[in-house]
A tleap script that builds the chain and sets N, CA, C and O, in Angstrom:
source leaprc.protein.ff14SB
mol = sequence {
  NMET LYS SER GLU LEU ILE ASP PHE ARG THR
  GLY THR ARG GLU GLY VAL HIE ASP LEU THR
  PRO ALA CYS ALA ASP PHE ALA ASN ARG ALA
  ALA GLY GLY GLY ASP GLY LEU LEU HIE VAL
  PHE VAL PRO HIE ALA THR ALA GLY LEU ALA
  LEU MET GLU LEU GLY ALA ARG SER ASP GLN
  ASP LEU LEU ALA VAL LEU ALA ASP LEU LEU
  PRO ALA ASP GLY ARG TRP ARG HIE ALA HIE
  GLY SER HIE GLY HIE GLY ARG SER HIE VAL
  LEU PRO ALA PHE VAL ALA PRO PHE LEU VAL
  VAL PRO VAL VAL GLY GLY ARG LEU ALA LEU
  GLY THR TRP GLN SER ILE ALA LEU VAL ASP
  LEU ASN VAL ASP ASN PRO GLU ARG SER VAL
  ARG LEU SER PHE LEU CGLY
}
set mol.1.N position { 70.071 -2.255 26.609 }
set mol.1.CA position { 69.520 -1.334 27.587 }
set mol.1.C position { 70.248 -1.532 28.913 }
set mol.1.O position { 70.532 -2.663 29.308 }
set mol.2.N position { 70.542 -0.453 29.583 }
set mol.2.CA position { 71.144 -0.484 30.910 }
set mol.2.C position { 70.081 -0.041 31.904 }
set mol.2.O position { 69.286 0.856 31.622 }
set mol.3.N position { 70.076 -0.674 33.065 }
set mol.3.CA position { 69.034 -0.377 34.047 }
set mol.3.C position { 69.603 -0.452 35.456 }
set mol.3.O position { 70.537 -1.205 35.730 }
set mol.4.N position { 69.020 0.343 36.335 }
set mol.4.CA position { 69.469 0.392 37.723 }
set mol.4.C position { 68.285 0.748 38.605 }
set mol.4.O position { 67.463 1.589 38.240 }
set mol.5.N position { 68.198 0.118 39.748 }
set mol.5.CA position { 67.155 0.416 40.723 }
set mol.5.C position { 67.791 1.211 41.852 }
set mol.5.O position { 68.756 0.761 42.469 }
set mol.6.N position { 67.250 2.393 42.122 }
set mol.6.CA position { 67.762 3.196 43.231 }
set mol.6.C position { 66.704 3.265 44.322 }
set mol.6.O position { 65.506 3.288 44.039 }
set mol.7.N position { 67.149 3.297 45.543 }
set mol.7.CA position { 66.246 3.437 46.690 }
set mol.7.C position { 66.247 4.894 47.124 }
set mol.7.O position { 67.269 5.578 47.084 }
set mol.8.N position { 65.081 5.341 47.537 }
set mol.8.CA position { 64.915 6.735 47.896 }
set mol.8.C position { 64.030 6.821 49.130 }
set mol.8.O position { 62.966 6.202 49.172 }
set mol.9.N position { 64.452 7.574 50.127 }
set mol.9.CA position { 63.662 7.743 51.352 }
set mol.9.C position { 62.820 9.009 51.219 }
set mol.9.O position { 63.355 10.106 51.055 }
set mol.10.N position { 61.507 8.848 51.290 }
set mol.10.CA position { 60.595 9.985 51.172 }
set mol.10.C position { 60.114 10.489 52.523 }
set mol.10.O position { 59.622 11.613 52.620 }
set mol.11.N position { 60.245 9.687 53.556 }
set mol.11.CA position { 59.809 10.103 54.888 }
set mol.11.C position { 58.334 9.850 55.112 }
set mol.11.O position { 57.693 9.126 54.350 }
set mol.12.N position { 57.804 10.445 56.154 }
set mol.12.CA position { 56.414 10.190 56.554 }
set mol.12.C position { 55.496 11.387 56.289 }
set mol.12.O position { 54.406 11.485 56.852 }
set mol.13.N position { 55.953 12.284 55.432 }
set mol.13.CA position { 55.108 13.423 55.025 }
set mol.13.C position { 54.985 13.406 53.520 }
set mol.13.O position { 55.929 13.035 52.823 }
set mol.14.N position { 53.826 13.807 53.008 }
set mol.14.CA position { 53.695 13.861 51.555 }
set mol.14.C position { 54.679 14.892 51.017 }
set mol.14.O position { 54.983 15.885 51.678 }
set mol.15.N position { 55.169 14.640 49.810 }
set mol.15.CA position { 56.164 15.561 49.295 }
set mol.15.C position { 56.489 15.359 47.832 }
set mol.15.O position { 56.038 14.415 47.182 }
set mol.16.N position { 57.289 16.284 47.347 }
set mol.16.CA position { 57.831 16.260 45.989 }
set mol.16.C position { 59.346 16.237 46.159 }
set mol.16.O position { 59.921 17.147 46.756 }
set mol.17.N position { 59.989 15.203 45.638 }
set mol.17.CA position { 61.403 14.958 45.898 }
set mol.17.C position { 62.201 15.000 44.596 }
set mol.17.O position { 61.821 14.380 43.602 }
set mol.18.N position { 63.286 15.722 44.614 }
set mol.18.CA position { 64.110 15.918 43.426 }
set mol.18.C position { 64.973 14.686 43.144 }
set mol.18.O position { 65.833 14.321 43.945 }
set mol.19.N position { 64.732 14.057 42.003 }
set mol.19.CA position { 65.512 12.903 41.569 }
set mol.19.C position { 66.545 13.273 40.508 }
set mol.19.O position { 67.297 12.413 40.050 }
set mol.20.N position { 66.588 14.541 40.116 }
set mol.20.CA position { 67.433 14.965 38.997 }
set mol.20.C position { 68.899 14.583 39.164 }
set mol.20.O position { 69.477 14.031 38.228 }
set mol.21.N position { 69.529 14.845 40.305 }
set mol.21.CA position { 70.955 14.474 40.426 }
set mol.21.C position { 71.200 12.980 40.222 }
set mol.21.O position { 72.151 12.598 39.540 }
set mol.22.N position { 70.356 12.136 40.803 }
set mol.22.CA position { 70.531 10.684 40.646 }
set mol.22.C position { 70.303 10.274 39.194 }
set mol.22.O position { 71.018 9.421 38.667 }
set mol.23.N position { 69.309 10.878 38.550 }
set mol.23.CA position { 69.028 10.563 37.145 }
set mol.23.C position { 70.166 11.027 36.246 }
set mol.23.O position { 70.561 10.311 35.325 }
set mol.24.N position { 70.695 12.218 36.506 }
set mol.24.CA position { 71.794 12.756 35.702 }
set mol.24.C position { 73.039 11.890 35.845 }
set mol.24.O position { 73.732 11.626 34.863 }
set mol.25.N position { 73.321 11.451 37.064 }
set mol.25.CA position { 74.487 10.602 37.306 }
set mol.25.C position { 74.357 9.284 36.550 }
set mol.25.O position { 75.291 8.853 35.873 }
set mol.26.N position { 73.193 8.649 36.670 }
set mol.26.CA position { 72.971 7.381 35.971 }
set mol.26.C position { 73.063 7.568 34.462 }
set mol.26.O position { 73.726 6.786 33.781 }
set mol.27.N position { 72.402 8.603 33.930 }
set mol.27.CA position { 72.409 8.844 32.480 }
set mol.27.C position { 73.830 9.051 31.980 }
set mol.27.O position { 74.193 8.548 30.917 }
set mol.28.N position { 74.633 9.782 32.735 }
set mol.28.CA position { 76.013 10.035 32.332 }
set mol.28.C position { 76.821 8.742 32.282 }
set mol.28.O position { 77.557 8.495 31.326 }
set mol.29.N position { 76.675 7.927 33.315 }
set mol.29.CA position { 77.406 6.653 33.361 }
set mol.29.C position { 76.919 5.690 32.277 }
set mol.29.O position { 77.725 5.045 31.606 }
set mol.30.N position { 75.605 5.596 32.113 }
set mol.30.CA position { 75.031 4.632 31.174 }
set mol.30.C position { 75.266 5.028 29.724 }
set mol.30.O position { 75.471 4.165 28.870 }
set mol.31.N position { 75.238 6.322 29.438 }
set mol.31.CA position { 75.381 6.797 28.061 }
set mol.31.C position { 76.826 6.792 27.594 }
set mol.31.O position { 77.090 6.697 26.395 }
set mol.32.N position { 77.759 6.891 28.523 }
set mol.32.CA position { 79.164 6.927 28.136 }
set mol.32.C position { 79.464 8.038 27.137 }
set mol.32.O position { 80.267 7.859 26.221 }
set mol.33.N position { 78.824 9.172 27.317 }
set mol.33.CA position { 79.033 10.309 26.421 }
set mol.33.C position { 78.155 10.292 25.187 }
set mol.33.O position { 78.222 11.211 24.370 }
set mol.34.N position { 77.332 9.264 25.036 }
set mol.34.CA position { 76.473 9.138 23.856 }
set mol.34.C position { 75.080 9.691 24.060 }
set mol.34.O position { 74.785 10.349 25.057 }
set mol.35.N position { 74.229 9.406 23.085 }
set mol.35.CA position { 72.844 9.873 23.079 }
set mol.35.C position { 71.893 8.703 23.322 }
set mol.35.O position { 72.244 7.544 23.104 }
set mol.36.N position { 70.693 9.027 23.773 }
set mol.36.CA position { 69.673 8.006 23.976 }
set mol.36.C position { 68.500 8.553 24.753 }
set mol.36.O position { 68.230 9.755 24.749 }
set mol.37.N position { 67.808 7.651 25.418 }
set mol.37.CA position { 66.627 8.007 26.204 }
set mol.37.C position { 66.755 7.444 27.612 }
set mol.37.O position { 67.127 6.286 27.806 }
set mol.38.N position { 66.443 8.278 28.581 }
set mol.38.CA position { 66.359 7.840 29.972 }
set mol.38.C position { 64.890 7.630 30.300 }
set mol.38.O position { 64.075 8.544 30.176 }
set mol.39.N position { 64.566 6.422 30.719 }
set mol.39.CA position { 63.209 6.108 31.167 }
set mol.39.C position { 63.265 6.013 32.687 }
set mol.39.O position { 64.100 5.295 33.236 }
set mol.40.N position { 62.384 6.730 33.363 }
set mol.40.CA position { 62.316 6.725 34.826 }
set mol.40.C position { 60.958 6.135 35.200 }
set mol.40.O position { 59.927 6.565 34.683 }
set mol.41.N position { 60.957 5.146 36.102 }
set mol.41.CA position { 59.727 4.452 36.474 }
set mol.41.C position { 59.708 4.226 37.972 }
set mol.41.O position { 60.695 3.768 38.548 }
set mol.42.N position { 58.594 4.544 38.604 }
set mol.42.CA position { 58.436 4.281 40.031 }
set mol.42.C position { 57.461 3.103 40.175 }
set mol.42.O position { 56.268 3.248 39.908 }
set mol.43.N position { 57.980 1.919 40.604 }
set mol.43.CA position { 57.155 0.713 40.662 }
set mol.43.C position { 56.319 0.634 41.944 }
set mol.43.O position { 56.424 -0.321 42.713 }
set mol.44.N position { 55.508 1.636 42.150 }
set mol.44.CA position { 54.637 1.684 43.325 }
set mol.44.C position { 53.249 2.130 42.877 }
set mol.44.O position { 53.125 2.932 41.952 }
set mol.45.N position { 52.220 1.624 43.517 }
set mol.45.CA position { 50.841 1.961 43.164 }
set mol.45.C position { 50.398 3.297 43.745 }
set mol.45.O position { 49.266 3.726 43.523 }
set mol.46.N position { 51.281 3.956 44.486 }
set mol.46.CA position { 50.865 5.175 45.195 }
set mol.46.C position { 51.836 6.337 45.016 }
set mol.46.O position { 51.939 7.193 45.894 }
set mol.47.N position { 52.546 6.378 43.895 }
set mol.47.CA position { 53.483 7.480 43.651 }
set mol.47.C position { 53.525 7.775 42.160 }
set mol.47.O position { 53.121 6.949 41.341 }
set mol.48.N position { 54.013 8.946 41.818 }
set mol.48.CA position { 54.133 9.331 40.417 }
set mol.48.C position { 55.381 10.162 40.199 }
set mol.48.O position { 56.110 10.481 41.139 }
set mol.49.N position { 55.613 10.507 38.941 }
set mol.49.CA position { 56.774 11.303 38.562 }
set mol.49.C position { 56.318 12.527 37.784 }
set mol.49.O position { 55.372 12.460 37.000 }
set mol.50.N position { 56.992 13.632 38.007 }
set mol.50.CA position { 56.656 14.872 37.303 }
set mol.50.C position { 57.926 15.519 36.779 }
set mol.50.O position { 58.984 15.443 37.404 }
set mol.51.N position { 57.808 16.145 35.643 }
set mol.51.CA position { 58.881 16.938 35.075 }
set mol.51.C position { 58.449 18.383 35.263 }
set mol.51.O position { 57.554 18.864 34.568 }
set mol.52.N position { 59.091 19.083 36.213 }
set mol.52.CA position { 58.611 20.410 36.590 }
set mol.52.C position { 59.713 21.239 37.234 }
set mol.52.O position { 60.787 20.731 37.558 }
set mol.53.N position { 59.432 22.500 37.407 }
set mol.53.CA position { 60.340 23.389 38.130 }
set mol.53.C position { 60.252 23.077 39.614 }
set mol.53.O position { 59.160 22.907 40.156 }
set mol.54.N position { 61.392 23.003 40.264 }
set mol.54.CA position { 61.454 22.826 41.711 }
set mol.54.C position { 62.266 23.979 42.291 }
set mol.54.O position { 63.052 24.605 41.580 }
set mol.55.N position { 62.083 24.259 43.559 }
set mol.55.CA position { 62.888 25.276 44.208 }
set mol.55.C position { 62.260 26.654 44.231 }
set mol.55.O position { 62.751 27.532 44.940 }
set mol.56.N position { 61.208 26.874 43.492 }
set mol.56.CA position { 60.524 28.172 43.498 }
set mol.56.C position { 59.123 28.018 44.085 }
set mol.56.O position { 58.211 28.780 43.764 }
set mol.57.N position { 58.971 27.010 44.957 }
set mol.57.CA position { 57.716 26.690 45.630 }
set mol.57.C position { 56.680 26.072 44.696 }
set mol.57.O position { 55.520 25.921 45.078 }
set mol.58.N position { 57.080 25.715 43.481 }
set mol.58.CA position { 56.169 25.016 42.579 }
set mol.58.C position { 55.802 23.652 43.150 }
set mol.58.O position { 54.697 23.159 42.921 }
set mol.59.N position { 56.717 23.045 43.888 }
set mol.59.CA position { 56.424 21.765 44.522 }
set mol.59.C position { 55.287 21.913 45.532 }
set mol.59.O position { 54.417 21.046 45.620 }
set mol.60.N position { 55.292 23.000 46.287 }
set mol.60.CA position { 54.208 23.257 47.243 }
set mol.60.C position { 52.898 23.549 46.521 }
set mol.60.O position { 51.826 23.165 46.988 }
set mol.61.N position { 52.990 24.235 45.374 }
set mol.61.CA position { 51.789 24.488 44.570 }
set mol.61.C position { 51.199 23.168 44.076 }
set mol.61.O position { 49.983 22.984 44.102 }
set mol.62.N position { 52.057 22.250 43.624 }
set mol.62.CA position { 51.572 20.951 43.160 }
set mol.62.C position { 50.880 20.201 44.291 }
set mol.62.O position { 49.805 19.637 44.086 }
set mol.63.N position { 51.473 20.185 45.474 }
set mol.63.CA position { 50.848 19.502 46.609 }
set mol.63.C position { 49.505 20.138 46.962 }
set mol.63.O position { 48.564 19.434 47.328 }
set mol.64.N position { 49.409 21.467 46.855 }
set mol.64.CA position { 48.144 22.152 47.141 }
set mol.64.C position { 47.071 21.769 46.121 }
set mol.64.O position { 45.919 21.538 46.487 }
set mol.65.N position { 47.447 21.703 44.855 }
set mol.65.CA position { 46.492 21.305 43.815 }
set mol.65.C position { 46.040 19.864 44.035 }
set mol.65.O position { 44.855 19.556 43.911 }
set mol.66.N position { 46.976 18.990 44.357 }
set mol.66.CA position { 46.618 17.592 44.602 }
set mol.66.C position { 45.736 17.448 45.839 }
set mol.66.O position { 44.857 16.587 45.867 }
set mol.67.N position { 45.954 18.270 46.853 }
set mol.67.CA position { 45.095 18.242 48.047 }
set mol.67.C position { 43.673 18.660 47.698 }
set mol.67.O position { 42.711 18.122 48.247 }
set mol.68.N position { 43.537 19.629 46.779 }
set mol.68.CA position { 42.201 20.048 46.325 }
set mol.68.C position { 41.553 18.959 45.467 }
set mol.68.O position { 40.370 18.652 45.621 }
set mol.69.N position { 42.339 18.388 44.572 }
set mol.69.CA position { 41.838 17.386 43.636 }
set mol.69.C position { 41.582 16.044 44.313 }
set mol.69.O position { 40.589 15.373 44.033 }
set mol.70.N position { 42.487 15.664 45.205 }
set mol.70.CA position { 42.430 14.366 45.883 }
set mol.70.C position { 42.513 14.584 47.394 }
set mol.70.O position { 43.557 14.332 47.996 }
set mol.71.N position { 41.433 15.046 48.008 }
set mol.71.CA position { 41.482 15.361 49.442 }
set mol.71.C position { 41.713 14.117 50.320 }
set mol.71.O position { 41.259 13.018 50.003 }
set mol.72.N position { 42.417 14.325 51.407 }
set mol.72.CA position { 42.683 13.247 52.369 }
set mol.72.C position { 41.521 13.157 53.344 }
set mol.72.O position { 41.627 13.556 54.504 }
set mol.73.N position { 40.419 12.628 52.854 }
set mol.73.CA position { 39.230 12.506 53.703 }
set mol.73.C position { 38.649 11.101 53.593 }
set mol.73.O position { 39.302 10.198 53.070 }
set mol.74.N position { 37.462 10.917 54.068 }
set mol.74.CA position { 36.869 9.586 54.131 }
set mol.74.C position { 36.103 9.146 52.908 }
set mol.74.O position { 35.391 8.145 52.980 }
set mol.75.N position { 36.207 9.836 51.789 }
set mol.75.CA position { 35.417 9.493 50.596 }
set mol.75.C position { 35.926 8.270 49.834 }
set mol.75.O position { 35.217 7.739 48.979 }
set mol.76.N position { 37.128 7.824 50.129 }
set mol.76.CA position { 37.769 6.806 49.308 }
set mol.76.C position { 37.326 5.396 49.666 }
set mol.76.O position { 37.318 5.026 50.840 }
set mol.77.N position { 36.959 4.612 48.669 }
set mol.77.CA position { 36.547 3.223 48.887 }
set mol.77.C position { 37.739 2.361 49.293 }
set mol.77.O position { 37.601 1.429 50.086 }
set mol.78.N position { 38.900 2.677 48.747 }
set mol.78.CA position { 40.142 2.000 49.142 }
set mol.78.C position { 40.543 2.639 50.473 }
set mol.78.O position { 41.099 3.737 50.489 }
set mol.79.N position { 40.267 1.966 51.576 }
set mol.79.CA position { 40.299 2.654 52.869 }
set mol.79.C position { 41.200 2.027 53.925 }
set mol.79.O position { 40.918 2.153 55.116 }
set mol.80.N position { 42.266 1.362 53.526 }
set mol.80.CA position { 43.191 0.890 54.565 }
set mol.80.C position { 44.260 1.962 54.773 }
set mol.80.O position { 44.348 2.917 54.002 }
set mol.81.N position { 45.059 1.800 55.802 }
set mol.81.CA position { 46.139 2.759 56.046 }
set mol.81.C position { 45.652 4.030 56.709 }
set mol.81.O position { 44.593 4.055 57.335 }
set mol.82.N position { 46.437 5.084 56.564 }
set mol.82.CA position { 46.117 6.357 57.197 }
set mol.82.C position { 44.856 6.974 56.573 }
set mol.82.O position { 44.431 6.582 55.486 }
set mol.83.N position { 44.278 7.931 57.273 }
set mol.83.CA position { 43.049 8.595 56.822 }
set mol.83.C position { 43.260 9.191 55.426 }
set mol.83.O position { 44.196 9.961 55.212 }
set mol.84.N position { 42.389 8.831 54.481 }
set mol.84.CA position { 42.488 9.351 53.125 }
set mol.84.C position { 43.496 8.641 52.249 }
set mol.84.O position { 43.813 9.118 51.159 }
set mol.85.N position { 44.008 7.501 52.708 }
set mol.85.CA position { 45.039 6.774 51.967 }
set mol.85.C position { 44.602 6.400 50.544 }
set mol.85.O position { 45.441 6.299 49.649 }
set mol.86.N position { 43.321 6.198 50.336 }
set mol.86.CA position { 42.823 5.819 49.013 }
set mol.86.C position { 43.218 6.792 47.924 }
set mol.86.O position { 43.367 6.396 46.768 }
set mol.87.N position { 43.392 8.061 48.271 }
set mol.87.CA position { 43.775 9.056 47.263 }
set mol.87.C position { 45.156 8.766 46.678 }
set mol.87.O position { 45.425 9.074 45.517 }
set mol.88.N position { 46.025 8.172 47.492 }
set mol.88.CA position { 47.362 7.827 47.002 }
set mol.88.C position { 47.299 6.803 45.879 }
set mol.88.O position { 48.156 6.787 44.996 }
set mol.89.N position { 46.267 5.937 45.914 }
set mol.89.CA position { 46.109 4.914 44.884 }
set mol.89.C position { 45.513 5.489 43.602 }
set mol.89.O position { 45.598 4.865 42.545 }
set mol.90.N position { 44.920 6.660 43.688 }
set mol.90.CA position { 44.368 7.335 42.516 }
set mol.90.C position { 45.416 8.256 41.879 }
set mol.90.O position { 45.334 8.563 40.690 }
set mol.91.N position { 46.383 8.687 42.661 }
set mol.91.CA position { 47.414 9.623 42.187 }
set mol.91.C position { 48.053 9.239 40.857 }
set mol.91.O position { 48.174 10.102 39.987 }
set mol.92.N position { 48.476 7.962 40.648 }
set mol.92.CA position { 49.156 7.639 39.388 }
set mol.92.C position { 48.297 7.831 38.133 }
set mol.92.O position { 48.833 7.869 37.025 }
set mol.93.N position { 46.980 7.952 38.289 }
set mol.93.CA position { 46.125 8.251 37.135 }
set mol.93.C position { 46.264 9.719 36.727 }
set mol.93.O position { 45.929 10.080 35.599 }
set mol.94.N position { 46.751 10.560 37.628 }
set mol.94.CA position { 46.915 11.992 37.368 }
set mol.94.C position { 48.384 12.387 37.209 }
set mol.94.O position { 48.720 13.246 36.394 }
set mol.95.N position { 49.246 11.755 37.990 }
set mol.95.CA position { 50.695 11.990 37.924 }
set mol.95.C position { 51.304 10.630 37.576 }
set mol.95.O position { 51.455 9.767 38.441 }
set mol.96.N position { 51.648 10.453 36.307 }
set mol.96.CA position { 52.075 9.146 35.794 }
set mol.96.C position { 53.269 8.586 36.562 }
set mol.96.O position { 54.098 9.352 37.054 }
set mol.97.N position { 53.368 7.254 36.671 }
set mol.97.CA position { 54.494 6.639 37.368 }
set mol.97.C position { 55.736 6.469 36.490 }
set mol.97.O position { 56.657 5.739 36.857 }
set mol.98.N position { 55.768 7.131 35.346 }
set mol.98.CA position { 56.929 7.026 34.462 }
set mol.98.C position { 57.108 8.324 33.682 }
set mol.98.O position { 56.175 9.116 33.546 }
set mol.99.N position { 58.319 8.529 33.172 }
set mol.99.CA position { 58.587 9.614 32.227 }
set mol.99.C position { 59.845 9.274 31.449 }
set mol.99.O position { 60.637 8.426 31.861 }
set mol.100.N position { 60.018 9.947 30.315 }
set mol.100.CA position { 61.157 9.727 29.435 }
set mol.100.C position { 61.823 11.065 29.164 }
set mol.100.O position { 61.155 12.057 28.871 }
set mol.101.N position { 63.152 11.083 29.264 }
set mol.101.CA position { 63.931 12.302 29.033 }
set mol.101.C position { 65.025 11.994 28.011 }
set mol.101.O position { 65.717 10.984 28.140 }
set mol.102.N position { 65.193 12.850 26.994 }
set mol.102.CA position { 66.308 12.641 26.061 }
set mol.102.C position { 67.648 12.851 26.755 }
set mol.102.O position { 67.780 13.670 27.665 }
set mol.103.N position { 68.626 12.096 26.303 }
set mol.103.CA position { 70.004 12.237 26.775 }
set mol.103.C position { 70.855 12.560 25.548 }
set mol.103.O position { 70.855 11.813 24.570 }
set mol.104.N position { 71.568 13.660 25.606 }
set mol.104.CA position { 72.414 14.095 24.492 }
set mol.104.C position { 73.835 14.289 25.019 }
set mol.104.O position { 74.068 15.068 25.943 }
set mol.105.N position { 74.766 13.578 24.423 }
set mol.105.CA position { 76.155 13.672 24.867 }
set mol.105.C position { 76.340 13.279 26.320 }
set mol.105.O position { 77.195 13.827 27.016 }
set mol.106.N position { 75.534 12.321 26.780 }
set mol.106.CA position { 75.645 11.850 28.160 }
set mol.106.C position { 74.969 12.730 29.192 }
set mol.106.O position { 75.066 12.472 30.392 }
set mol.107.N position { 74.277 13.780 28.729 }
set mol.107.CA position { 73.618 14.706 29.674 }
set mol.107.C position { 72.125 14.747 29.431 }
set mol.107.O position { 71.662 14.654 28.294 }
set mol.108.N position { 71.374 14.888 30.518 }
set mol.108.CA position { 69.928 15.034 30.390 }
set mol.108.C position { 69.613 16.306 29.602 }
set mol.108.O position { 70.156 17.370 29.898 }
set mol.109.N position { 68.752 16.202 28.618 }
set mol.109.CA position { 68.372 17.358 27.799 }
set mol.109.C position { 67.129 18.013 28.393 }
set mol.109.O position { 66.079 18.092 27.756 }
set mol.110.N position { 67.277 18.475 29.617 }
set mol.110.CA position { 66.183 19.152 30.318 }
set mol.110.C position { 66.206 20.643 29.996 }
set mol.110.O position { 67.249 21.203 29.657 }
set mol.111.N position { 65.038 21.275 30.107 }
set mol.111.CA position { 64.970 22.720 29.973 }
set mol.111.C position { 65.603 23.386 31.184 }
set mol.111.O position { 65.894 22.728 32.183 }
set mol.112.N position { 65.813 24.681 31.093 }
set mol.112.CA position { 66.516 25.442 32.128 }
set mol.112.C position { 65.965 25.194 33.524 }
set mol.112.O position { 66.741 25.006 34.460 }
set mol.113.N position { 64.662 25.189 33.686 }
set mol.113.CA position { 64.075 25.076 35.022 }
set mol.113.C position { 63.443 23.716 35.284 }
set mol.113.O position { 62.749 23.550 36.287 }
set mol.114.N position { 63.663 22.749 34.418 }
set mol.114.CA position { 63.032 21.444 34.587 }
set mol.114.C position { 63.836 20.540 35.514 }
set mol.114.O position { 65.065 20.494 35.466 }
set mol.115.N position { 63.105 19.829 36.352 }
set mol.115.CA position { 63.684 18.818 37.239 }
set mol.115.C position { 62.815 17.571 37.167 }
set mol.115.O position { 61.647 17.632 36.786 }
set mol.116.N position { 63.394 16.458 37.533 }
set mol.116.CA position { 62.663 15.193 37.608 }
set mol.116.C position { 62.277 14.988 39.063 }
set mol.116.O position { 63.140 14.921 39.938 }
set mol.117.N position { 60.975 14.890 39.319 }
set mol.117.CA position { 60.490 14.849 40.698 }
set mol.117.C position { 59.640 13.616 40.969 }
set mol.117.O position { 58.813 13.219 40.148 }
set mol.118.N position { 59.857 13.022 42.128 }
set mol.118.CA position { 59.012 11.953 42.639 }
set mol.118.C position { 57.914 12.606 43.466 }
set mol.118.O position { 58.194 13.359 44.399 }
set mol.119.N position { 56.668 12.316 43.122 }
set mol.119.CA position { 55.517 12.878 43.832 }
set mol.119.C position { 54.925 11.756 44.678 }
set mol.119.O position { 54.513 10.722 44.153 }
set mol.120.N position { 54.886 11.970 45.991 }
set mol.120.CA position { 54.467 10.918 46.907 }
set mol.120.C position { 53.517 11.488 47.958 }
set mol.120.O position { 53.910 12.309 48.787 }
set mol.121.N position { 52.261 11.040 47.913 }
set mol.121.CA position { 51.274 11.451 48.915 }
set mol.121.C position { 51.103 10.397 50.004 }
set mol.121.O position { 50.394 10.628 50.983 }
set mol.122.N position { 51.744 9.245 49.842 }
set mol.122.CA position { 51.556 8.118 50.746 }
set mol.122.C position { 52.454 8.254 51.970 }
set mol.122.O position { 53.653 7.984 51.905 }
set mol.123.N position { 51.871 8.670 53.073 }
set mol.123.CA position { 52.638 8.855 54.310 }
set mol.123.C position { 52.898 7.532 55.034 }
set mol.123.O position { 53.630 7.494 56.023 }
set mol.124.N position { 52.293 6.447 54.535 }
set mol.124.CA position { 52.458 5.136 55.167 }
set mol.124.C position { 53.683 4.381 54.655 }
set mol.124.O position { 54.062 3.368 55.243 }
set mol.125.N position { 54.304 4.844 53.583 }
set mol.125.CA position { 55.428 4.133 52.985 }
set mol.125.C position { 56.602 5.096 52.798 }
set mol.125.O position { 56.655 5.800 51.790 }
set mol.126.N position { 57.539 5.143 53.741 }
set mol.126.CA position { 58.636 6.111 53.662 }
set mol.126.C position { 59.786 5.705 52.756 }
set mol.126.O position { 60.720 6.483 52.561 }
set mol.127.N position { 59.735 4.501 52.197 }
set mol.127.CA position { 60.812 4.005 51.339 }
set mol.127.C position { 60.269 3.780 49.934 }
set mol.127.O position { 59.216 3.166 49.761 }
set mol.128.N position { 60.988 4.276 48.932 }
set mol.128.CA position { 60.585 4.100 47.536 }
set mol.128.C position { 61.759 3.583 46.725 }
set mol.128.O position { 62.920 3.800 47.071 }
set mol.129.N position { 61.438 2.902 45.650 }
set mol.129.CA position { 62.430 2.487 44.668 }
set mol.129.C position { 62.088 3.178 43.362 }
set mol.129.O position { 60.919 3.423 43.063 }
set mol.130.N position { 63.110 3.488 42.592 }
set mol.130.CA position { 62.920 4.105 41.289 }
set mol.130.C position { 63.790 3.335 40.304 }
set mol.130.O position { 64.981 3.134 40.543 }
set mol.131.N position { 63.194 2.908 39.204 }
set mol.131.CA position { 63.912 2.170 38.161 }
set mol.131.C position { 64.366 3.163 37.091 }
set mol.131.O position { 63.540 3.831 36.470 }
set mol.132.N position { 65.671 3.257 36.879 }
set mol.132.CA position { 66.241 4.092 35.831 }
set mol.132.C position { 66.719 3.169 34.724 }
set mol.132.O position { 67.447 2.212 34.988 }
set mol.133.N position { 66.314 3.445 33.477 }
set mol.133.CA position { 66.722 2.632 32.343 }
set mol.133.C position { 67.200 3.537 31.229 }
set mol.133.O position { 66.573 4.555 30.936 }
set mol.134.N position { 68.306 3.172 30.608 }
set mol.134.CA position { 68.858 3.950 29.510 }
set mol.134.C position { 68.864 3.102 28.250 }
set mol.134.O position { 69.348 1.970 28.241 }
set mol.135.N position { 68.316 3.671 27.197 }
set mol.135.CA position { 68.329 3.036 25.891 }
set mol.135.C position { 69.120 3.927 24.950 }
set mol.135.O position { 68.706 5.047 24.651 }
set mol.136.N position { 70.252 3.433 24.486 }
set mol.136.CA position { 71.129 4.222 23.627 }
set mol.136.C position { 70.753 4.115 22.168 }
set mol.136.O position { 71.401 4.725 21.317 }
savepdb mol mol.pdb
quit
């Protein structure tokens, strides 16, 4: 298995961030033109990964749904950090912190409109790491 940790700056606003180019680059290098599986993992208690369409405002739709589902208010028992921070700790139960994508001929076998996205509601942590692992 080949593995690499990449650092990613998410900033101080909640967001959905496209990891596809970094994942495609790693998969291409790690696969050496072969087939296998790319495992993507975000080792944080307050972020998740989604396989979804980006660029057509679907990312904004996801953030709106998460705001409805996990409001940034005072209901959270986990209450350190910014107002409503506890919801960030619940996020990985809804948006998993990992995903697996097939790699065929060194390329991600994604659908036409699929992208690999980091979903981050935690405005208190602007720096993230993502573990990319390839199993041939």
